[in-house]
N, C-alpha and C positions, 0 to 999 in steps of 0.2 A: 656165491658172490658175497663179499663182505661189504657192509655198509656201516655208517656211523651210528651212534646211539641216540642222536637227536630225533626230533619229529620228522615225519616223512619229507617235508619240504627242505630239510637240511641234510638228508641222507645222500651221500655221494658215493658211487662205487669206487673202491680202492684198488680193484684188480679187474682184469678182463673177465666178464661173466660167462657162464655157459651159454652156448647157442640155444636160442629159444627163450631166454630170460626176458622178462618184461622190464622196460625202463621208460622213464618219463623224460622227454626232451624239453627242458625249460626254455630253450631258445625258439621253440615252435609252439608257443601257447600251451605248454604242458601236454603235448601230444604223446600218447603211449605207443611205444613201438616194441617189436620183438627183435632182440639182438641177433644179428646174422654173422658178424665177424669184424675183423679189423681191416682198415684200408689206410696204411701208413699211420699217421697220428690220429686218424679219425676212426670212429666206430660206426658200422653200418647197421641201420635199423629198418624194419619193414612194418608198415601199418598192420595191426592185428587182424583186420578184416580183409587183408589183401591189398595190393597196390604197389606203387613204385617205391623202392628202397631210397633212403636218404642217408647222408653222412652227417655225424654230429661230433662235436668235440666232447671228449669224456667229461670235462669239467662242467658241461651244461646238462649232464644226465644225472638222474637220481632214481632211487627205488620208488615204485608206485605205492601209494597208500592202499589200505585194504579196499576202499571204495573204488579207486582207480583200477585196481586189479580185477575186482568184480565186474566193473563195466567192460573192461577189455575182454574178459572171458565170455561175457554175454555177447559182445560184438563178434567174437570169433565163432561162437555157436550159431549165431544168426547168419553169418556169412557162409558157414558150412552148410546150413540147412537150405540156403538159397542157391547153392551151387557155385558161389563166387570163389571159394577156396576148397581144396580137398581135405 
């Protein structure tokens, strides 16, 4: 995935990312999601700890900051250890 050179809050994806890439949806209070694919003009994301997918406009997505990425990875590990996701 290619992103801009600005700070994380300004980094916007310029092409469709690989499945499983982490993205932040600024239209949903900066919720971090895992990219699942495209649905027409929208991109499908799934919560890192499991749950219902949602669709977002690519313009409202950005790359996560290192802290957001770390929090998402910890949430994924916790969900896996609790049996909520495989």
